PDB file of N, CA, C and O in Angstrom:
ATOM      1  N   MET A   1      55.376 -20.024 -34.327  1.00  0.00           N
ATOM      2  CA  MET A   1      53.810 -20.951 -33.585  1.00  0.00           C
ATOM      3  C   MET A   1      53.233 -20.813 -32.727  1.00  0.00           C
ATOM      4  O   MET A   1      52.020 -20.844 -32.519  1.00  0.00           O
ATOM      5  N   ALA A   2      54.125 -20.634 -32.093  1.00  0.00           N
ATOM      6  CA  ALA A   2      53.573 -20.169 -29.863  1.00  0.00           C
ATOM      7  C   ALA A   2      52.124 -18.894 -30.649  1.00  0.00           C
ATOM      8  O   ALA A   2      50.902 -19.014 -30.745  1.00  0.00           O
ATOM      9  N   LEU A   3      53.097 -17.781 -31.054  1.00  0.00           N
ATOM     10  CA  LEU A   3      51.937 -16.686 -31.611  1.00  0.00           C
ATOM     11  C   LEU A   3      50.951 -17.196 -31.923  1.00  0.00           C
ATOM     12  O   LEU A   3      49.917 -17.184 -31.256  1.00  0.00           O
ATOM     13  N   ASN A   4      51.149 -17.856 -33.243  1.00  0.00           N
ATOM     14  CA  ASN A   4      49.930 -18.122 -33.516  1.00  0.00           C
ATOM     15  C   ASN A   4      48.667 -19.505 -33.008  1.00  0.00           C
ATOM     16  O   ASN A   4      47.495 -19.805 -33.238  1.00  0.00           O
ATOM     17  N   LYS A   5      49.387 -19.812 -32.516  1.00  0.00           N
ATOM     18  CA  LYS A   5      48.908 -21.133 -31.700  1.00  0.00           C
ATOM     19  C   LYS A   5      48.250 -20.223 -31.270  1.00  0.00           C
ATOM     20  O   LYS A   5      47.255 -19.880 -31.909  1.00  0.00           O
ATOM     21  N   ASN A   6      48.736 -19.293 -29.586  1.00  0.00           N
ATOM     22  CA  ASN A   6      47.785 -18.409 -29.036  1.00  0.00           C
ATOM     23  C   ASN A   6      46.799 -17.906 -29.393  1.00  0.00           C
ATOM     24  O   ASN A   6      45.695 -18.149 -28.906  1.00  0.00           O
ATOM     25  N   ASN A   7      47.101 -16.828 -30.637  1.00  0.00           N
ATOM     26  CA  ASN A   7      45.897 -16.542 -31.485  1.00  0.00           C
ATOM     27  C   ASN A   7      44.361 -16.942 -31.993  1.00  0.00           C
ATOM     28  O   ASN A   7      43.339 -16.384 -32.392  1.00  0.00           O
ATOM     29  N   GLN A   8      44.803 -18.098 -31.751  1.00  0.00           N
ATOM     30  CA  GLN A   8      44.013 -19.195 -33.228  1.00  0.00           C
ATOM     31  C   GLN A   8      42.518 -19.823 -31.340  1.00  0.00           C
ATOM     32  O   GLN A   8      41.363 -20.245 -31.386  1.00  0.00           O
ATOM     33  N   GLU A   9      43.666 -19.467 -29.809  1.00  0.00           N
ATOM     34  CA  GLU A   9      43.395 -20.077 -28.809  1.00  0.00           C
ATOM     35  C   GLU A   9      42.111 -19.259 -28.115  1.00  0.00           C
ATOM     36  O   GLU A   9      41.099 -19.553 -27.479  1.00  0.00           O
ATOM     37  N   ALA A  10      42.845 -17.910 -28.683  1.00  0.00           N
ATOM     38  CA  ALA A  10      42.371 -16.750 -28.083  1.00  0.00           C
ATOM     39  C   ALA A  10      40.585 -16.802 -29.197  1.00  0.00           C
ATOM     40  O   ALA A  10      39.445 -16.941 -28.753  1.00  0.00           O
ATOM     41  N   ILE A  11      41.019 -16.636 -30.619  1.00  0.00           N
ATOM     42  CA  ILE A  11      39.490 -16.480 -31.515  1.00  0.00           C
ATOM     43  C   ILE A  11      38.827 -17.558 -31.431  1.00  0.00           C
ATOM     44  O   ILE A  11      37.655 -17.438 -31.786  1.00  0.00           O
ATOM     45  N   THR A  12      39.323 -19.158 -30.896  1.00  0.00           N
ATOM     46  CA  THR A  12      38.441 -19.873 -30.864  1.00  0.00           C
ATOM     47  C   THR A  12      37.269 -19.503 -29.212  1.00  0.00           C
ATOM     48  O   THR A  12      36.061 -19.504 -28.973  1.00  0.00           O
ATOM     49  N   ARG A  13      38.665 -19.212 -28.375  1.00  0.00           N
ATOM     50  CA  ARG A  13      36.969 -18.568 -26.830  1.00  0.00           C
ATOM     51  C   ARG A  13      36.391 -17.306 -27.177  1.00  0.00           C
ATOM     52  O   ARG A  13      35.804 -16.657 -26.312  1.00  0.00           O
ATOM     53  N   GLU A  14      36.498 -16.872 -28.402  1.00  0.00           N
ATOM     54  CA  GLU A  14      35.904 -15.532 -27.960  1.00  0.00           C
ATOM     55  C   GLU A  14      34.255 -15.953 -29.844  1.00  0.00           C
ATOM     56  O   GLU A  14      33.270 -15.439 -30.373  1.00  0.00           O
ATOM     57  N   GLU A  15      35.315 -17.382 -29.958  1.00  0.00           N
ATOM     58  CA  GLU A  15      33.960 -17.766 -30.921  1.00  0.00           C
ATOM     59  C   GLU A  15      32.514 -19.278 -30.250  1.00  0.00           C
ATOM     60  O   GLU A  15      31.556 -19.988 -30.555  1.00  0.00           O
ATOM     61  N   VAL A  16      33.566 -18.816 -29.096  1.00  0.00           N
ATOM     62  CA  VAL A  16      32.591 -19.420 -27.562  1.00  0.00           C
ATOM     63  C   VAL A  16      31.896 -18.993 -27.285  1.00  0.00           C
ATOM     64  O   VAL A  16      30.803 -19.548 -27.396  1.00  0.00           O
ATOM     65  N   LYS A  17      31.976 -17.802 -26.765  1.00  0.00           N
ATOM     66  CA  LYS A  17      31.536 -17.131 -25.802  1.00  0.00           C
ATOM     67  C   LYS A  17      30.319 -16.205 -26.793  1.00  0.00           C
ATOM     68  O   LYS A  17      29.189 -15.992 -26.352  1.00  0.00           O
ATOM     69  N   LYS A  18      30.717 -15.782 -27.997  1.00  0.00           N
ATOM     70  CA  LYS A  18      29.176 -15.211 -28.928  1.00  0.00           C
ATOM     71  C   LYS A  18      28.473 -16.683 -29.109  1.00  0.00           C
ATOM     72  O   LYS A  18      27.427 -16.628 -29.755  1.00  0.00           O
ATOM     73  N   GLU A  19      28.795 -17.776 -28.729  1.00  0.00           N
ATOM     74  CA  GLU A  19      27.826 -19.229 -29.040  1.00  0.00           C
ATOM     75  C   GLU A  19      26.532 -19.474 -28.591  1.00  0.00           C
ATOM     76  O   GLU A  19      25.358 -19.642 -28.919  1.00  0.00           O
ATOM     77  N   LYS A  20      28.140 -19.344 -26.752  1.00  0.00           N
ATOM     78  CA  LYS A  20      27.208 -19.501 -25.645  1.00  0.00           C
ATOM     79  C   LYS A  20      25.977 -18.285 -25.373  1.00  0.00           C
ATOM     80  O   LYS A  20      24.826 -18.615 -25.086  1.00  0.00           O
ATOM     81  N   LYS A  21      26.396 -16.871 -25.505  1.00  0.00           N
ATOM     82  CA  LYS A  21      25.296 -16.162 -25.773  1.00  0.00           C
ATOM     83  C   LYS A  21      24.076 -16.002 -26.565  1.00  0.00           C
ATOM     84  O   LYS A  21      23.144 -15.421 -26.010  1.00  0.00           O
ATOM     85  N   LYS A  22      23.828 -16.649 -28.452  1.00  0.00           N
ATOM     86  CA  LYS A  22      23.526 -16.752 -28.686  1.00  0.00           C
ATOM     87  C   LYS A  22      22.568 -18.228 -28.342  1.00  0.00           C
ATOM     88  O   LYS A  22      21.376 -17.932 -28.415  1.00  0.00           O
ATOM     89  N   THR A  23      22.711 -19.282 -28.093  1.00  0.00           N
ATOM     90  CA  THR A  23      21.974 -20.207 -26.905  1.00  0.00           C
ATOM     91  C   THR A  23      21.753 -19.114 -25.823  1.00  0.00           C
ATOM     92  O   THR A  23      20.944 -18.432 -26.452  1.00  0.00           O
ATOM     93  N   ARG A  24      21.896 -18.493 -24.686  1.00  0.00           N
ATOM     94  CA  ARG A  24      20.990 -17.644 -23.881  1.00  0.00           C
ATOM     95  C   ARG A  24      20.299 -17.033 -24.289  1.00  0.00           C
ATOM     96  O   ARG A  24      19.351 -16.873 -23.520  1.00  0.00           O
ATOM     97  N   GLU A  25      20.151 -16.200 -25.751  1.00  0.00           N
ATOM     98  CA  GLU A  25      19.068 -15.472 -25.884  1.00  0.00           C
ATOM     99  C   GLU A  25      18.045 -16.442 -26.559  1.00  0.00           C
ATOM    100  O   GLU A  25      16.873 -16.467 -26.183  1.00  0.00           O
ATOM    101  N   LYS A  26      18.671 -17.511 -27.902  1.00  0.00           N
ATOM    102  CA  LYS A  26      16.951 -17.843 -28.069  1.00  0.00           C
ATOM    103  C   LYS A  26      16.766 -19.055 -27.065  1.00  0.00           C
ATOM    104  O   LYS A  26      16.141 -19.886 -27.724  1.00  0.00           O
ATOM    105  N   LYS A  27      17.065 -19.731 -25.412  1.00  0.00           N
ATOM    106  CA  LYS A  27      16.109 -19.792 -24.657  1.00  0.00           C
ATOM    107  C   LYS A  27      15.610 -18.443 -23.504  1.00  0.00           C
ATOM    108  O   LYS A  27      15.080 -18.704 -22.425  1.00  0.00           O
ATOM    109  N   LYS A  28      15.864 -17.165 -23.920  1.00  0.00           N
ATOM    110  CA  LYS A  28      15.294 -16.874 -22.679  1.00  0.00           C
ATOM    111  C   LYS A  28      14.046 -16.585 -23.652  1.00  0.00           C
ATOM    112  O   LYS A  28      13.869 -16.303 -24.837  1.00  0.00           O
ATOM    113  N   ARG A  29      12.870 -16.932 -21.877  1.00  0.00           N
ATOM    114  CA  ARG A  29      11.190 -17.301 -21.439  1.00  0.00           C
ATOM    115  C   ARG A  29      10.812 -15.861 -22.092  1.00  0.00           C
ATOM    116  O   ARG A  29      11.117 -14.771 -21.609  1.00  0.00           O
ATOM    117  N   ILE A  30      10.161 -16.059 -23.164  1.00  0.00           N
ATOM    118  CA  ILE A  30       9.051 -14.463 -22.938  1.00  0.00           C
ATOM    119  C   ILE A  30       8.462 -15.167 -21.658  1.00  0.00           C
ATOM    120  O   ILE A  30       8.455 -16.389 -21.513  1.00  0.00           O
ATOM    121  N   ARG A  31       7.890 -14.119 -20.602  1.00  0.00           N
ATOM    122  CA  ARG A  31       7.056 -14.211 -19.541  1.00  0.00           C
ATOM    123  C   ARG A  31       5.664 -13.744 -19.937  1.00  0.00           C
ATOM    124  O   ARG A  31       5.426 -12.600 -20.323  1.00  0.00           O
ATOM    125  N   VAL A  32       4.678 -14.801 -19.801  1.00  0.00           N
ATOM    126  CA  VAL A  32       3.396 -14.098 -19.865  1.00  0.00           C
ATOM    127  C   VAL A  32       2.780 -14.313 -18.471  1.00  0.00           C
ATOM    128  O   VAL A  32       2.324 -15.335 -17.958  1.00  0.00           O
ATOM    129  N   ARG A  33       2.858 -13.459 -18.156  1.00  0.00           N
ATOM    130  CA  ARG A  33       1.427 -13.095 -16.801  1.00  0.00           C
ATOM    131  C   ARG A  33       0.204 -13.295 -17.032  1.00  0.00           C
ATOM    132  O   ARG A  33      -0.412 -12.925 -18.031  1.00  0.00           O
ATOM    133  N   LEU A  34      -0.126 -13.772 -16.300  1.00  0.00           N
ATOM    134  CA  LEU A  34      -1.587 -14.348 -15.519  1.00  0.00           C
ATOM    135  C   LEU A  34      -2.269 -13.364 -15.001  1.00  0.00           C
ATOM    136  O   LEU A  34      -3.311 -12.918 -15.480  1.00  0.00           O
ATOM    137  N   ILE A  35      -1.752 -12.996 -14.057  1.00  0.00           N
ATOM    138  CA  ILE A  35      -2.283 -11.747 -13.297  1.00  0.00           C
ATOM    139  C   ILE A  35      -1.522 -10.429 -13.528  1.00  0.00           C
ATOM    140  O   ILE A  35      -0.336 -10.484 -13.202  1.00  0.00           O
ATOM    141  N   PRO A  36      -1.903  -9.400 -13.960  1.00  0.00           N
ATOM    142  CA  PRO A  36      -0.865  -8.754 -14.338  1.00  0.00           C
ATOM    143  C   PRO A  36      -0.845  -8.022 -12.557  1.00  0.00           C
ATOM    144  O   PRO A  36      -1.311  -8.557 -11.551  1.00  0.00           O
ATOM    145  N   ILE A  37      -0.423  -7.209 -12.618  1.00  0.00           N
ATOM    146  CA  ILE A  37       0.957  -6.351 -11.583  1.00  0.00           C
ATOM    147  C   ILE A  37      -0.343  -5.530 -10.608  1.00  0.00           C
ATOM    148  O   ILE A  37      -0.435  -5.772  -9.404  1.00  0.00           O
ATOM    149  N   TRP A  38      -0.853  -5.007 -10.982  1.00  0.00           N
ATOM    150  CA  TRP A  38      -2.261  -3.940 -11.288  1.00  0.00           C
ATOM    151  C   TRP A  38      -2.880  -4.433 -10.617  1.00  0.00           C
ATOM    152  O   TRP A  38      -3.110  -3.855  -9.555  1.00  0.00           O
ATOM    153  N   LEU A  39      -3.782  -6.414 -10.986  1.00  0.00           N
ATOM    154  CA  LEU A  39      -4.823  -7.092 -10.146  1.00  0.00           C
ATOM    155  C   LEU A  39      -4.206  -7.608  -9.096  1.00  0.00           C
ATOM    156  O   LEU A  39      -4.882  -7.933  -8.120  1.00  0.00           O
ATOM    157  N   ARG A  40      -2.484  -7.819  -9.099  1.00  0.00           N
ATOM    158  CA  ARG A  40      -2.135  -8.340  -7.811  1.00  0.00           C
ATOM    159  C   ARG A  40      -2.273  -7.727  -6.557  1.00  0.00           C
ATOM    160  O   ARG A  40      -2.507  -8.247  -5.466  1.00  0.00           O
ATOM    161  N   ILE A  41      -2.021  -6.048  -6.986  1.00  0.00           N
ATOM    162  CA  ILE A  41      -2.059  -5.499  -5.887  1.00  0.00           C
ATOM    163  C   ILE A  41      -3.165  -5.269  -5.466  1.00  0.00           C
ATOM    164  O   ILE A  41      -3.234  -4.925  -4.286  1.00  0.00           O
ATOM    165  N   ILE A  42      -4.695  -5.395  -6.433  1.00  0.00           N
ATOM    166  CA  ILE A  42      -5.312  -4.869  -5.746  1.00  0.00           C
ATOM    167  C   ILE A  42      -6.156  -6.406  -4.682  1.00  0.00           C
ATOM    168  O   ILE A  42      -6.721  -6.278  -3.596  1.00  0.00           O
ATOM    169  N   ILE A  43      -5.981  -7.589  -5.392  1.00  0.00           N
ATOM    170  CA  ILE A  43      -5.865  -9.453  -4.335  1.00  0.00           C
ATOM    171  C   ILE A  43      -5.094  -8.639  -3.281  1.00  0.00           C
ATOM    172  O   ILE A  43      -5.207  -9.553  -2.464  1.00  0.00           O
ATOM    173  N   VAL A  44      -4.533  -7.879  -2.721  1.00  0.00           N
ATOM    174  CA  VAL A  44      -3.361  -7.695  -1.459  1.00  0.00           C
ATOM    175  C   VAL A  44      -4.093  -7.562  -0.804  1.00  0.00           C
ATOM    176  O   VAL A  44      -4.356  -8.132   0.254  1.00  0.00           O
ATOM    177  N   LEU A  45      -4.804  -6.343  -1.621  1.00  0.00           N
ATOM    178  CA  LEU A  45      -4.977  -5.384  -0.670  1.00  0.00           C
ATOM    179  C   LEU A  45      -7.034  -5.472   0.012  1.00  0.00           C
ATOM    180  O   LEU A  45      -7.853  -5.151   0.872  1.00  0.00           O
ATOM    181  N   VAL A  46      -6.772  -6.143  -1.204  1.00  0.00           N
ATOM    182  CA  VAL A  46      -9.007  -7.078  -0.421  1.00  0.00           C
ATOM    183  C   VAL A  46      -8.502  -8.284   0.546  1.00  0.00           C
ATOM    184  O   VAL A  46      -8.949  -8.650   1.633  1.00  0.00           O
ATOM    185  N   LEU A  47      -7.479  -8.745  -0.180  1.00  0.00           N
ATOM    186  CA  LEU A  47      -7.095  -9.996   0.943  1.00  0.00           C
ATOM    187  C   LEU A  47      -6.936  -9.369   2.673  1.00  0.00           C
ATOM    188  O   LEU A  47      -7.504  -9.826   3.665  1.00  0.00           O
ATOM    189  N   LEU A  48      -5.971  -8.192   2.603  1.00  0.00           N
ATOM    190  CA  LEU A  48      -5.611  -7.140   3.948  1.00  0.00           C
ATOM    191  C   LEU A  48      -7.453  -7.240   4.437  1.00  0.00           C
ATOM    192  O   LEU A  48      -8.063  -7.875   5.297  1.00  0.00           O
ATOM    193  N   ALA A  49      -7.751  -6.495   3.633  1.00  0.00           N
ATOM    194  CA  ALA A  49      -9.092  -5.619   4.350  1.00  0.00           C
ATOM    195  C   ALA A  49      -9.590  -6.895   5.182  1.00  0.00           C
ATOM    196  O   ALA A  49      -9.700  -6.960   6.406  1.00  0.00           O
ATOM    197  N   ALA A  50      -9.868  -7.905   4.233  1.00  0.00           N
ATOM    198  CA  ALA A  50     -10.916  -9.032   4.551  1.00  0.00           C
ATOM    199  C   ALA A  50     -10.394  -9.763   5.880  1.00  0.00           C
ATOM    200  O   ALA A  50     -11.156 -10.409   6.600  1.00  0.00           O
ATOM    201  N   SER A  51      -9.154  -9.617   6.115  1.00  0.00           N
ATOM    202  CA  SER A  51      -8.081 -10.747   7.237  1.00  0.00           C
ATOM    203  C   SER A  51      -8.598  -9.675   8.281  1.00  0.00           C
ATOM    204  O   SER A  51      -9.230  -9.988   9.290  1.00  0.00           O
ATOM    205  N   ILE A  52      -8.308  -8.548   7.979  1.00  0.00           N
ATOM    206  CA  ILE A  52      -8.527  -7.791   9.440  1.00  0.00           C
ATOM    207  C   ILE A  52      -9.903  -7.028   9.909  1.00  0.00           C
ATOM    208  O   ILE A  52     -10.002  -6.364  10.942  1.00  0.00           O
ATOM    209  N   VAL A  53     -11.013  -7.266   8.887  1.00  0.00           N
ATOM    210  CA  VAL A  53     -12.747  -7.394   9.706  1.00  0.00           C
ATOM    211  C   VAL A  53     -12.605  -8.995   9.924  1.00  0.00           C
ATOM    212  O   VAL A  53     -13.163  -9.267  10.987  1.00  0.00           O
ATOM    213  N   LEU A  54     -12.104 -10.075   9.357  1.00  0.00           N
ATOM    214  CA  LEU A  54     -12.341 -11.870  10.069  1.00  0.00           C
ATOM    215  C   LEU A  54     -11.547 -12.484  11.507  1.00  0.00           C
ATOM    216  O   LEU A  54     -11.692 -13.476  12.222  1.00  0.00           O
ATOM    217  N   GLY A  55     -10.518 -11.139  11.475  1.00  0.00           N
ATOM    218  CA  GLY A  55      -9.979 -11.069  13.012  1.00  0.00           C
ATOM    219  C   GLY A  55     -10.276 -10.374  13.967  1.00  0.00           C
ATOM    220  O   GLY A  55     -10.008 -10.675  15.130  1.00  0.00           O
ATOM    221  N   ALA A  56     -11.089  -8.973  13.478  1.00  0.00           N
ATOM    222  CA  ALA A  56     -11.704  -7.879  14.546  1.00  0.00           C
ATOM    223  C   ALA A  56     -12.747  -9.113  15.495  1.00  0.00           C
ATOM    224  O   ALA A  56     -12.507  -9.553  16.620  1.00  0.00           O
ATOM    225  N   MET A  57     -14.324  -9.555  14.284  1.00  0.00           N
ATOM    226  CA  MET A  57     -14.521 -10.903  13.824  1.00  0.00           C
ATOM    227  C   MET A  57     -14.488 -11.377  15.364  1.00  0.00           C
ATOM    228  O   MET A  57     -14.869 -11.112  16.504  1.00  0.00           O
ATOM    229  N   PHE A  58     -13.693 -12.346  14.500  1.00  0.00           N
ATOM    230  CA  PHE A  58     -13.338 -13.827  15.809  1.00  0.00           C
ATOM    231  C   PHE A  58     -12.321 -12.963  17.101  1.00  0.00           C
ATOM    232  O   PHE A  58     -12.143 -13.877  17.906  1.00  0.00           O
ATOM    233  N   GLY A  59     -11.832 -12.120  17.488  1.00  0.00           N
ATOM    234  CA  GLY A  59     -11.477 -11.338  17.698  1.00  0.00           C
ATOM    235  C   GLY A  59     -12.323 -11.516  19.261  1.00  0.00           C
ATOM    236  O   GLY A  59     -12.318 -12.262  20.240  1.00  0.00           O
ATOM    237  N   TYR A  60     -12.969 -10.392  18.786  1.00  0.00           N
ATOM    238  CA  TYR A  60     -14.718  -9.936  20.203  1.00  0.00           C
ATOM    239  C   TYR A  60     -15.794 -11.372  20.325  1.00  0.00           C
ATOM    240  O   TYR A  60     -16.546 -11.474  21.295  1.00  0.00           O
ATOM    241  N   ALA A  61     -15.767 -12.136  19.538  1.00  0.00           N
ATOM    242  CA  ALA A  61     -16.867 -13.400  19.665  1.00  0.00           C
ATOM    243  C   ALA A  61     -16.301 -14.327  20.570  1.00  0.00           C
ATOM    244  O   ALA A  61     -16.720 -14.660  21.678  1.00  0.00           O
ATOM    245  N   VAL A  62     -14.759 -14.901  19.627  1.00  0.00           N
ATOM    246  CA  VAL A  62     -14.418 -16.165  20.672  1.00  0.00           C
ATOM    247  C   VAL A  62     -13.597 -15.746  21.830  1.00  0.00           C
ATOM    248  O   VAL A  62     -13.380 -16.556  22.731  1.00  0.00           O
ATOM    249  N   MET A  63     -13.097 -14.477  21.878  1.00  0.00           N
ATOM    250  CA  MET A  63     -12.523 -13.764  23.072  1.00  0.00           C
ATOM    251  C   MET A  63     -12.729 -13.371  23.381  1.00  0.00           C
ATOM    252  O   MET A  63     -12.936 -14.002  24.418  1.00  0.00           O
ATOM    253  N   GLY A  64     -12.998 -12.522  23.544  1.00  0.00           N
ATOM    254  CA  GLY A  64     -13.954 -11.222  24.141  1.00  0.00           C
ATOM    255  C   GLY A  64     -15.311 -11.725  24.371  1.00  0.00           C
ATOM    256  O   GLY A  64     -16.133 -10.969  24.890  1.00  0.00           O
ATOM    257  N   GLY A  65     -15.619 -12.853  24.060  1.00  0.00           N
ATOM    258  CA  GLY A  65     -17.150 -13.663  24.968  1.00  0.00           C
ATOM    259  C   GLY A  65     -18.065 -12.408  23.776  1.00  0.00           C
ATOM    260  O   GLY A  65     -19.152 -12.807  23.358  1.00  0.00           O
ATOM    261  N   GLY A  66     -17.810 -11.648  23.522  1.00  0.00           N
ATOM    262  CA  GLY A  66     -19.059 -10.836  22.409  1.00  0.00           C
ATOM    263  C   GLY A  66     -20.136 -11.311  21.188  1.00  0.00           C
ATOM    264  O   GLY A  66     -20.260 -12.529  21.321  1.00  0.00           O
ATOM    265  N   LYS A  67     -20.900 -10.878  20.140  1.00  0.00           N
ATOM    266  CA  LYS A  67     -21.849 -11.450  19.154  1.00  0.00           C
ATOM    267  C   LYS A  67     -20.798 -10.865  17.674  1.00  0.00           C
ATOM    268  O   LYS A  67     -20.998  -9.697  17.339  1.00  0.00           O
ATOM    269  N   ALA A  68     -20.116 -11.387  17.147  1.00  0.00           N
ATOM    270  CA  ALA A  68     -19.269 -11.124  15.923  1.00  0.00           C
ATOM    271  C   ALA A  68     -19.996 -10.300  15.076  1.00  0.00           C
ATOM    272  O   ALA A  68     -19.302  -9.821  14.179  1.00  0.00           O
ATOM    273  N   MET A  69     -21.116  -9.991  15.064  1.00  0.00           N
ATOM    274  CA  MET A  69     -21.599  -9.037  14.625  1.00  0.00           C
ATOM    275  C   MET A  69     -20.659  -7.980  15.284  1.00  0.00           C
ATOM    276  O   MET A  69     -19.433  -7.898  15.209  1.00  0.00           O
ATOM    277  N   ASP A  70     -21.739  -7.027  16.087  1.00  0.00           N
ATOM    278  CA  ASP A  70     -21.929  -6.450  17.393  1.00  0.00           C
ATOM    279  C   ASP A  70     -19.944  -5.467  17.131  1.00  0.00           C
ATOM    280  O   ASP A  70     -19.537  -4.482  17.747  1.00  0.00           O
ATOM    281  N   VAL A  71     -19.288  -6.188  16.151  1.00  0.00           N
ATOM    282  CA  VAL A  71     -17.707  -5.314  16.088  1.00  0.00           C
ATOM    283  C   VAL A  71     -17.453  -4.190  14.949  1.00  0.00           C
ATOM    284  O   VAL A  71     -16.410  -3.663  14.561  1.00  0.00           O
ATOM    285  N   PHE A  72     -18.832  -4.020  14.555  1.00  0.00           N
ATOM    286  CA  PHE A  72     -19.301  -3.861  13.123  1.00  0.00           C
ATOM    287  C   PHE A  72     -20.100  -2.373  14.179  1.00  0.00           C
ATOM    288  O   PHE A  72     -19.657  -1.242  13.977  1.00  0.00           O
ATOM    289  N   GLU A  73     -20.970  -2.535  14.981  1.00  0.00           N
ATOM    290  CA  GLU A  73     -21.508  -0.814  15.335  1.00  0.00           C
ATOM    291  C   GLU A  73     -20.612  -0.362  16.276  1.00  0.00           C
ATOM    292  O   GLU A  73     -19.889  -1.029  17.016  1.00  0.00           O
ATOM    293  N   LYS A  74     -20.760   1.186  16.152  1.00  0.00           N
ATOM    294  CA  LYS A  74     -19.975   1.857  16.815  1.00  0.00           C
ATOM    295  C   LYS A  74     -19.940   2.581  17.995  1.00  0.00           C
ATOM    296  O   LYS A  74     -19.395   3.611  18.392  1.00  0.00           O
ATOM    297  N   SER A  75     -20.970   1.413  18.605  1.00  0.00           N
ATOM    298  CA  SER A  75     -20.638   2.111  20.425  1.00  0.00           C
ATOM    299  C   SER A  75     -19.382   0.870  20.809  1.00  0.00           C
ATOM    300  O   SER A  75     -18.656   1.344  21.684  1.00  0.00           O
ATOM    301  N   THR A  76     -19.068  -0.118  20.533  1.00  0.00           N
ATOM    302  CA  THR A  76     -18.020  -1.027  20.326  1.00  0.00           C
ATOM    303  C   THR A  76     -17.340  -0.659  20.338  1.00  0.00           C
ATOM    304  O   THR A  76     -16.672  -0.965  21.326  1.00  0.00           O
ATOM    305  N   TRP A  77     -16.688   0.341  19.406  1.00  0.00           N
ATOM    306  CA  TRP A  77     -15.274   0.779  19.333  1.00  0.00           C
ATOM    307  C   TRP A  77     -14.508   2.554  20.160  1.00  0.00           C
ATOM    308  O   TRP A  77     -13.418   3.062  20.422  1.00  0.00           O
ATOM    309  N   THR A  78     -16.044   2.871  20.258  1.00  0.00           N
ATOM    310  CA  THR A  78     -15.552   3.730  21.499  1.00  0.00           C
ATOM    311  C   THR A  78     -15.460   3.322  22.837  1.00  0.00           C
ATOM    312  O   THR A  78     -15.017   4.164  23.618  1.00  0.00           O
ATOM    313  N   HIS A  79     -15.758   2.286  23.256  1.00  0.00           N
ATOM    314  CA  HIS A  79     -15.870   1.876  23.901  1.00  0.00           C
ATOM    315  C   HIS A  79     -14.174   1.713  24.062  1.00  0.00           C
ATOM    316  O   HIS A  79     -13.295   2.354  24.638  1.00  0.00           O
ATOM    317  N   ILE A  80     -14.230   0.481  23.216  1.00  0.00           N
ATOM    318  CA  ILE A  80     -12.545   0.305  23.159  1.00  0.00           C
ATOM    319  C   ILE A  80     -11.865   1.172  23.367  1.00  0.00           C
ATOM    320  O   ILE A  80     -11.060   1.090  24.294  1.00  0.00           O
ATOM    321  N   ILE A  81     -11.958   2.461  22.472  1.00  0.00           N
ATOM    322  CA  ILE A  81     -11.052   4.059  22.969  1.00  0.00           C
ATOM    323  C   ILE A  81     -11.163   4.401  23.331  1.00  0.00           C
ATOM    324  O   ILE A  81     -10.679   5.514  23.124  1.00  0.00           O
ATOM    325  N   ASP A  82     -11.994   4.239  24.607  1.00  0.00           N
ATOM    326  CA  ASP A  82     -12.082   4.703  25.961  1.00  0.00           C
ATOM    327  C   ASP A  82     -11.430   3.229  27.179  1.00  0.00           C
ATOM    328  O   ASP A  82     -11.093   3.371  28.355  1.00  0.00           O
ATOM    329  N   LEU A  83     -11.441   1.929  26.363  1.00  0.00           N
ATOM    330  CA  LEU A  83     -10.648   1.585  27.110  1.00  0.00           C
ATOM    331  C   LEU A  83      -9.022   2.054  27.151  1.00  0.00           C
ATOM    332  O   LEU A  83      -8.398   2.233  28.197  1.00  0.00           O
ATOM    333  N   VAL A  84      -8.503   2.205  25.864  1.00  0.00           N
ATOM    334  CA  VAL A  84      -7.429   2.543  25.850  1.00  0.00           C
ATOM    335  C   VAL A  84      -6.878   3.096  25.557  1.00  0.00           C
ATOM    336  O   VAL A  84      -5.848   2.757  24.974  1.00  0.00           O
ATOM    337  N   ASN A  85      -7.345   4.738  25.859  1.00  0.00           N
ATOM    338  CA  ASN A  85      -6.984   6.205  26.830  1.00  0.00           C
ATOM    339  C   ASN A  85      -7.522   6.048  27.811  1.00  0.00           C
ATOM    340  O   ASN A  85      -7.561   7.134  28.390  1.00  0.00           O
ATOM    341  N   GLY A  86      -8.255   4.859  28.697  1.00  0.00           N
ATOM    342  CA  GLY A  86      -7.420   5.460  30.590  1.00  0.00           C
ATOM    343  C   GLY A  86      -8.529   6.167  30.943  1.00  0.00           C
ATOM    344  O   GLY A  86      -8.690   6.630  32.073  1.00  0.00           O
ATOM    345  N   GLU A  87      -9.494   6.307  29.825  1.00  0.00           N
ATOM    346  CA  GLU A  87     -11.277   7.128  30.434  1.00  0.00           C
ATOM    347  C   GLU A  87     -12.315   6.694  31.266  1.00  0.00           C
ATOM    348  O   GLU A  87     -13.294   7.415  31.459  1.00  0.00           O
TER     349      GLU A  87
END
């Protein structure tokens, strides 16, 4: 009897595991991405570029005391490079 009882418990455990697996498979949702990964990468790169440009404008105008649009001039960057290199 004890052997038969253990065998029945093993069978019921396997059945329970199978049922749980079936319910997990039913519960799996198909994930639909609203924004594809390639578009996310492009958005991140655009936001990164915009933050660099706006940060340079803010730093030059507010902290440096210049005009914000002067940050786009070549002479400004050559002057900054000269200051960094110590020339």
